[in-house]
C-alpha positions as CSV (number, residue, x, y, z in Angstrom):
1,M,13.3,5.3,-18.3
2,L,11.7,8.2,-16.4
3,D,8.8,8.5,-18.8
4,F,6.0,10.2,-16.9
5,R,2.5,8.9,-17.5
6,P,0.0,11.8,-17.2
7,P,-3.7,11.5,-16.4
8,L,-5.7,11.4,-19.6
9,E,-9.3,11.4,-18.3
10,S,-11.8,10.0,-20.6
11,P,-15.3,11.0,-19.4
12,A,-17.0,8.2,-21.4
13,L,-14.7,5.6,-19.9
14,I,-15.1,7.0,-16.4
15,W,-18.9,6.9,-16.8
16,Y,-18.7,3.3,-18.0
17,V,-16.4,2.1,-15.2
18,N,-18.7,3.8,-12.6
19,L,-21.6,2.0,-14.1
20,V,-20.1,-1.5,-14.2
21,L,-17.9,-1.3,-11.0
22,P,-20.5,-2.9,-8.7
23,L,-20.9,-5.8,-11.1
24,Y,-17.1,-6.1,-11.3
25,M,-16.8,-6.2,-7.6
26,K,-19.4,-9.0,-7.4
27,L,-18.3,-11.2,-10.3
28,K,-14.5,-10.6,-10.5
29,L,-13.7,-9.9,-6.9
30,H,-15.6,-12.8,-5.3
31,D,-18.6,-10.7,-4.2
32,T,-16.7,-7.9,-2.5
33,R,-19.0,-5.4,-0.9
34,V,-18.3,-2.0,0.5
35,T,-20.0,-0.8,3.7
36,I,-19.4,2.9,4.6
37,K,-19.8,3.7,8.3
38,E,-22.7,5.8,9.4
39,G,-21.8,9.5,9.2
40,A,-18.7,9.0,7.1
41,L,-20.2,10.3,3.9
42,E,-21.6,13.3,5.7
43,R,-18.1,14.1,7.1
44,F,-16.6,13.7,3.6
45,A,-19.3,16.0,2.1
46,K,-17.9,18.9,4.1
47,L,-15.0,18.9,1.6
48,K,-17.3,19.4,-1.4
49,G,-15.6,21.8,-3.8
50,K,-12.5,22.0,-1.5
51,H,-8.8,21.4,-2.4
52,A,-8.2,18.0,-0.8
53,M,-5.8,15.0,-0.7
54,I,-7.4,11.7,0.3
55,C,-5.0,9.5,2.3
56,P,-6.3,5.9,2.9
57,N,-4.4,3.0,4.4
58,H,-3.1,0.5,1.8
59,S,-3.5,-3.1,2.9
60,N,-4.8,-4.8,-0.2
61,R,-4.2,-4.8,-4.0
62,H,-7.9,-4.0,-4.5
63,D,-7.8,-0.8,-2.6
64,P,-8.1,1.4,-5.7
65,Q,-11.4,-0.4,-6.7
66,V,-12.6,0.0,-3.1
67,V,-11.8,3.8,-3.2
68,G,-13.6,3.9,-6.5
69,M,-16.7,2.5,-4.9
70,F,-16.4,5.1,-2.1
71,A,-16.1,7.8,-4.8
72,R,-19.2,6.5,-6.5
73,A,-21.2,6.6,-3.2
74,A,-19.9,10.2,-2.6
75,G,-20.9,11.3,-6.1
76,E,-17.3,12.3,-7.1
77,H,-14.4,11.2,-9.2
78,F,-10.9,11.3,-7.9
79,N,-7.4,11.5,-9.4
80,F,-4.9,8.9,-8.2
81,V,-1.1,8.8,-8.1
82,A,0.5,5.3,-8.6
83,A,4.0,3.9,-8.7
84,R,5.4,4.0,-12.3
85,E,5.9,0.3,-12.6
86,V,2.2,-0.6,-12.3
87,F,1.6,1.2,-15.7
88,D,3.7,-1.6,-17.4
89,Y,1.6,-4.5,-16.1
90,D,-0.2,-6.6,-18.7
91,N,2.2,-5.3,-21.4
92,G,1.1,-1.8,-20.8
93,A,-2.6,-2.4,-21.0
94,N,-3.0,-1.6,-17.3
95,G,-1.4,1.7,-17.9
96,W,-3.8,2.6,-20.6
97,W,-6.8,2.0,-18.4
98,L,-5.2,3.8,-15.4
99,Q,-4.3,7.0,-17.4
100,H,-7.8,7.2,-19.0
101,L,-9.3,6.9,-15.5
102,G,-7.3,9.8,-14.2
103,V,-4.3,8.0,-12.7
104,Y,-0.8,9.3,-13.2
105,S,2.7,8.0,-12.4
106,V,5.4,8.7,-9.9
107,V,8.9,7.2,-9.6
108,R,9.5,6.9,-5.9
109,G,12.7,8.5,-4.7
110,A,13.5,10.2,-8.0
111,A,13.2,13.8,-8.9
112,D,10.1,13.1,-10.9
113,R,9.4,16.7,-11.7
114,E,6.5,16.1,-14.1
115,S,4.7,14.0,-11.4
116,F,5.4,16.5,-8.7
117,K,4.1,19.3,-11.0
118,T,0.9,17.4,-11.7
119,T,0.3,16.7,-8.0
120,R,0.7,20.4,-7.1
121,R,-1.5,21.5,-10.0
122,I,-4.3,19.1,-9.1
123,L,-4.3,20.2,-5.5
124,S,-3.9,23.9,-6.2
125,E,-6.6,23.9,-8.8
126,G,-9.0,21.9,-6.6
127,R,-11.2,20.6,-9.4
128,K,-10.9,17.0,-8.2
129,K,-9.6,15.4,-5.1
130,L,-6.4,13.5,-5.2
131,V,-5.9,10.0,-3.7
132,L,-2.4,9.2,-2.5
133,F,-1.6,6.1,-0.3
134,P,0.8,7.5,2.3
135,E,2.2,4.1,3.4
136,G,3.9,3.9,0.0
137,E,3.9,0.1,0.2
138,L,1.2,-2.5,0.0
139,S,1.3,-3.7,3.6
140,R,-1.2,-6.7,3.3
141,Q,-1.8,-6.2,7.0
142,N,-5.4,-5.5,7.8
143,D,-5.3,-4.3,11.5
144,T,-2.4,-1.8,11.6
145,V,-0.8,0.9,9.5
146,M,2.9,0.9,8.5
147,P,4.9,4.1,9.2
148,L,3.9,6.7,6.7
149,E,6.1,8.4,4.1
150,S,6.2,12.2,4.4
151,G,5.4,12.9,0.7
152,A,1.7,13.4,1.2
153,A,2.1,16.3,3.6
154,Q,5.0,17.7,1.7
155,M,3.1,17.8,-1.6
156,A,0.1,19.4,0.0
157,F,2.2,22.2,1.5
158,W,3.9,22.7,-1.8
159,A,0.5,23.1,-3.5
160,M,-0.4,25.8,-0.9
161,Q,2.8,27.6,-1.8
162,D,1.7,27.6,-5.4
163,M,-1.7,28.9,-4.5
164,E,-0.2,31.7,-2.5
165,K,2.2,32.6,-5.3
166,G,-0.9,32.8,-7.5
167,G,-2.4,35.4,-5.3
168,A,-4.6,33.3,-3.0
169,K,-4.8,34.3,0.6
170,I,-4.0,31.2,2.7
171,G,-6.2,30.6,5.8
172,P,-9.3,29.0,7.3
173,G,-11.7,31.9,6.5
174,A,-14.5,31.8,4.0
175,D,-12.6,33.9,1.5
176,E,-9.3,32.2,2.1
177,K,-7.8,29.1,0.5
178,T,-6.3,26.0,2.1
179,V,-5.6,22.3,1.3
180,Y,-7.2,19.6,3.4
181,I,-5.8,16.1,4.0
182,Q,-8.6,13.6,4.4
183,P,-7.6,10.4,6.3
184,I,-9.7,7.3,5.3
185,A,-9.6,3.8,6.9
186,M,-10.5,0.7,5.0
187,K,-10.8,-2.7,6.7
188,Y,-11.2,-6.0,4.8
189,T,-13.3,-8.5,6.5
190,Y,-14.8,-12.0,5.8
191,P,-18.3,-11.8,7.2
192,Y,-19.0,-15.5,6.6
193,D,-17.1,-18.6,7.5
194,V,-14.1,-19.1,5.1
195,S,-12.3,-21.8,7.1
196,S,-12.9,-24.4,4.4
197,S,-11.3,-22.2,1.8
198,L,-8.4,-21.5,4.1
199,R,-8.0,-25.3,4.7
200,E,-8.0,-25.9,0.9
201,T,-5.2,-23.2,0.4
202,L,-3.2,-24.8,3.3
203,K,-3.4,-28.2,1.6
204,T,-2.3,-26.7,-1.7
205,L,0.7,-25.0,0.0
206,E,1.6,-28.2,1.9
207,N,1.6,-30.2,-1.4
208,K,3.9,-27.6,-2.9
209,L,6.3,-27.8,0.0
210,G,6.1,-31.5,0.4
211,I,4.6,-31.4,3.8
212,V,2.3,-34.2,5.1
213,S,0.5,-33.0,8.3
214,P,-0.6,-35.4,11.0
215,E,-4.4,-35.9,11.1
216,D,-4.5,-34.4,14.6
217,F,-2.6,-31.3,13.6
218,S,-4.6,-28.1,14.4
219,F,-5.1,-25.4,11.8
220,Y,-2.6,-23.2,13.5
221,N,0.1,-25.9,13.7
222,R,-0.3,-26.7,10.0
223,M,0.2,-23.0,9.2
224,R,3.2,-22.8,11.5
225,A,4.8,-25.9,9.9
226,L,4.4,-24.2,6.5
227,A,6.0,-21.0,7.8
228,E,9.0,-23.0,9.3
229,K,9.5,-24.8,6.0
230,M,9.2,-21.7,3.9
231,L,11.6,-19.7,6.2
232,G,14.2,-22.5,6.2
233,T,14.1,-22.6,2.4
234,I,14.5,-18.9,2.1
235,E,17.4,-18.9,4.6
236,K,19.1,-21.6,2.5
237,E,18.6,-19.5,-0.7
238,Y,20.4,-16.6,1.0
239,G,23.2,-18.8,2.4
240,I,22.1,-18.2,6.0
241,T,22.6,-21.0,8.5
242,S,19.3,-21.8,10.1
243,K,19.3,-21.4,13.9
244,I,16.1,-22.9,15.0
245,E,17.0,-22.3,18.7
246,L,16.7,-18.6,18.1
247,G,13.0,-18.6,17.6
248,M,11.1,-17.5,14.5
249,N,11.0,-13.8,15.2
250,E,14.8,-13.7,15.7
251,R,15.4,-15.6,12.5
252,L,13.1,-13.3,10.6
253,K,15.0,-10.3,11.9
254,A,18.3,-11.8,10.9
255,L,16.9,-12.6,7.4
256,R,15.6,-9.1,6.9
257,R,18.9,-7.5,7.9
258,H,20.8,-10.0,5.7
259,I,18.7,-9.0,2.7
260,L,19.0,-5.3,3.3
261,N,22.7,-5.3,4.0
262,N,23.4,-7.5,0.9
263,L,21.4,-5.2,-1.4
264,A,23.0,-2.1,0.2
265,R,26.4,-3.6,-0.7
266,I,25.3,-4.4,-4.3
267,L,23.8,-0.9,-4.8
268,E,26.8,0.8,-3.0
269,I,24.6,2.4,-0.4
270,E,25.4,3.0,3.3
271,L,22.2,2.5,5.3
272,P,21.7,4.7,8.3
273,K,22.8,2.7,11.4
274,D,19.7,3.3,13.5
275,A,17.2,3.2,10.6
276,R,14.2,0.9,10.9
277,D,13.9,-1.9,8.4
278,L,11.1,-0.3,6.5
279,E,13.0,2.9,6.2
280,C,15.9,0.9,4.7
281,V,13.5,-0.7,2.3
282,R,12.4,2.7,1.1
283,I,16.0,3.9,0.6
284,L,16.9,0.8,-1.4
285,R,13.7,0.8,-3.4
286,N,14.2,4.5,-4.3
287,K,17.7,3.7,-5.5
288,L,16.4,0.9,-7.7
289,D,13.6,3.1,-9.1
290,D,16.1,5.9,-9.7
291,F,18.2,3.6,-11.9
292,I,15.5,1.6,-13.6
293,F,13.6,4.7,-14.7
294,E,16.7,6.8,-15.5
295,D,16.2,9.0,-18.5
296,E,17.7,7.2,-21.5
297,K,17.2,10.1,-24.0
298,K,20.8,11.3,-23.8
299,M,22.3,7.8,-23.9
300,T,23.8,6.3,-27.1
301,E,22.2,3.1,-28.5
302,Y,25.0,1.0,-26.9
303,E,24.6,2.8,-23.5
304,R,20.9,2.0,-23.6
305,Q,21.6,-1.6,-24.3
306,V,24.0,-1.9,-21.4
307,H,21.6,0.0,-19.1
308,E,18.7,-2.3,-20.1
309,E,20.7,-5.4,-19.3
310,K,21.5,-4.0,-15.8
311,Q,17.8,-3.0,-15.4
312,R,16.8,-6.6,-15.7
313,V,19.1,-7.6,-12.9
314,Y,18.0,-4.7,-10.7
315,K,14.3,-5.5,-11.2
316,S,14.9,-8.9,-9.6
317,Y,15.8,-7.1,-6.4
318,Y,12.3,-5.9,-5.9
319,R,11.4,-9.4,-4.9
320,D,14.0,-9.3,-2.1
321,L,12.6,-6.0,-0.8
322,N,9.0,-7.3,-1.0
323,R,10.2,-10.3,1.2
324,V,11.5,-7.8,3.8
325,V,8.2,-6.0,3.9
326,T,6.4,-9.3,4.2
327,F,8.4,-10.3,7.2
328,I,8.1,-6.8,8.9
329,C,4.3,-6.9,9.0
330,I,3.8,-10.7,9.6
331,Y,5.6,-12.1,12.7
332,D,5.4,-15.0,15.1
333,G,2.5,-14.2,17.3
334,Y,0.5,-12.2,14.8
335,V,-2.2,-14.8,14.6
336,T,-2.2,-16.0,18.2
337,E,-2.7,-12.5,19.6
338,H,-6.0,-12.2,17.8
339,M,-7.1,-15.4,16.1
340,T,-9.6,-14.1,13.6
341,Q,-10.0,-15.7,10.2
342,E,-8.8,-12.4,8.6
343,R,-5.4,-12.7,10.4
344,Y,-5.1,-16.3,9.3
345,S,-5.8,-15.2,5.8
346,D,-3.2,-12.4,6.0
347,V,-0.5,-14.9,6.8
348,I,-1.7,-17.5,4.3
349,E,-1.9,-14.9,1.5
350,R,1.7,-13.9,2.1
351,M,2.7,-17.6,1.8
352,E,0.8,-17.8,-1.5
353,I,2.6,-14.8,-2.8
354,E,6.0,-16.2,-1.8
355,I,5.5,-19.8,-2.8
356,F,3.4,-19.3,-6.0
357,D,5.0,-15.9,-6.9
358,G,1.6,-14.4,-7.8
359,D,-1.5,-12.8,-6.5
360,P,-3.2,-14.6,-3.6
361,T,-6.7,-16.1,-3.9
362,I,-9.7,-14.4,-2.4
363,K,-11.0,-16.8,0.3
364,G,-14.7,-15.9,0.1
365,P,-17.2,-13.0,-0.1
366,R,-15.6,-9.9,1.6
367,E,-17.0,-6.8,3.3
368,I,-14.8,-3.8,3.3
369,L,-15.6,-1.4,6.1
370,I,-14.8,2.3,5.4
371,D,-14.6,5.2,7.8
372,V,-13.8,8.9,7.2
373,G,-11.8,10.8,9.8
374,E,-11.7,14.5,10.5
375,A,-10.1,16.4,7.7
376,I,-6.8,18.1,8.5
377,D,-6.8,21.8,7.5
378,L,-3.2,22.6,6.5
379,S,-3.8,26.3,6.8
380,L,-3.5,25.8,10.6
381,Y,0.1,24.5,10.1
382,Y,1.1,26.7,7.2
383,A,2.9,29.4,9.2
384,D,4.8,26.7,11.1
385,F,5.7,25.0,7.7
386,K,7.3,28.3,6.5
387,K,9.5,28.3,9.6
388,E,10.2,24.6,10.2
389,K,9.4,22.6,7.1
390,K,10.7,19.2,8.2
391,A,9.2,19.3,11.7
392,T,5.8,20.5,10.5
393,I,5.7,17.8,7.7
394,A,6.5,15.2,10.4
395,K,3.8,16.5,12.7
396,V,1.1,16.4,10.0
397,T,2.3,12.9,8.9
398,D,1.9,11.8,12.5
399,L,-1.6,13.2,12.6
400,I,-2.6,11.2,9.5
401,F,-1.1,8.0,10.9
402,S,-2.9,8.5,14.2
403,E,-6.3,9.2,12.6
404,I,-6.1,6.2,10.3
405,S,-4.9,3.9,13.1
406,T,-7.7,5.0,15.5
407,M,-10.4,4.5,12.8
408,L,-9.0,1.0,12.0
409,A,-9.2,0.0,15.7
410,K,-12.8,1.3,16.0
411,L,-13.8,-0.6,12.8
412,D,-12.4,-3.8,14.3
413,T,-14.1,-3.5,17.7
414,G,-17.4,-2.5,16.1
415,R,-17.8,-5.7,14.0
416,T,-18.6,-9.4,14.6
417,H,-15.5,-11.5,14.7
418,R,-15.1,-15.1,13.5
419,F,-12.3,-16.9,15.3
420,I,-10.4,-20.0,14.3
421,D,-9.3,-21.7,17.5
422,A,-5.8,-23.2,17.4
423,K,-7.0,-26.0,19.5
424,T,-9.7,-27.1,17.1
425,L,-8.5,-30.0,14.9
426,V,-9.0,-29.8,11.2
């Protein structure tokens, strides 16, 4: 059902969460610390009192808490927009917390008018900054950014239209109004040696899959053997004949296309011929969201019953799409091209999610590095937006992507790496 969940900020709860958040990060998130790059808060402070949308990369399920720590350091509180389904976690308790902390829902791909209206209102009023993760998916990949969705730029321009209709003069001048998009990069690192924790997780996964590794097997070879067994099992589940001679990347590509084409057939959608796999995932996920959260108010009791039965089936397809995203970001060679313990962890965490069907374990104390890019002043593109909406939205989206990608690369080169050598026996 398309039941919008609005933000219901509770000042008392927000104060309490800000107070205990550092303790929560230490005790509940395995001593997770946030380090903000020098000069980043000063760049962010330039937007004090401005209309702004914050666009971070989205590689980890703890990103909202990390952004919360950044907001705390900046002396601000942000609104967030989150996918509608997360409000139903923990039998709805998660939704209660989210709404009272200023988070509101959106159904991806649907004409979620109440959500769109709330986004435009928050941005046009400018009382608080709005956080929107433009990747639209939890990538679980720490070094790169997935292609961004266009919604962030589009919503920001819509807000500027609302401001203009309200009598505001749009422009970069002191007496004029604009909306800024603020790119932020967040990089998860393990500053200490977590190889023992990774070994322990590997052993647990091997036991689950019935694998006994030779004593002289390297860390990398153990992980690859797990990946081969997991991939073969998934291929069998989907009725795909395993062709080991093709190589893992070719097999992964075939698996992704099989899943996407099968779901497209079930959902009666014709996927664009030249569309990238991630674009297809978004098309199919939007179709699922559109059905699952369809407004049931005008349905009869029997129609609702039938709809809910089909909902349960459709919800199972999210797992298929999540598998596709997993095998887009993680590929054969991902670890060997840069053999840091973070990349090993990225792959092992995805195996945990697939094999145990739950959240992965945190391998040790983490340090999340944060940088703030140069804010994008949309008034500089507003005239172009009025003439060529689609092209201008694409241009701004590319700017956001480029800024986040550049910052991630700098955060990686500016830190101390801990490598796990494939030739080292474990």
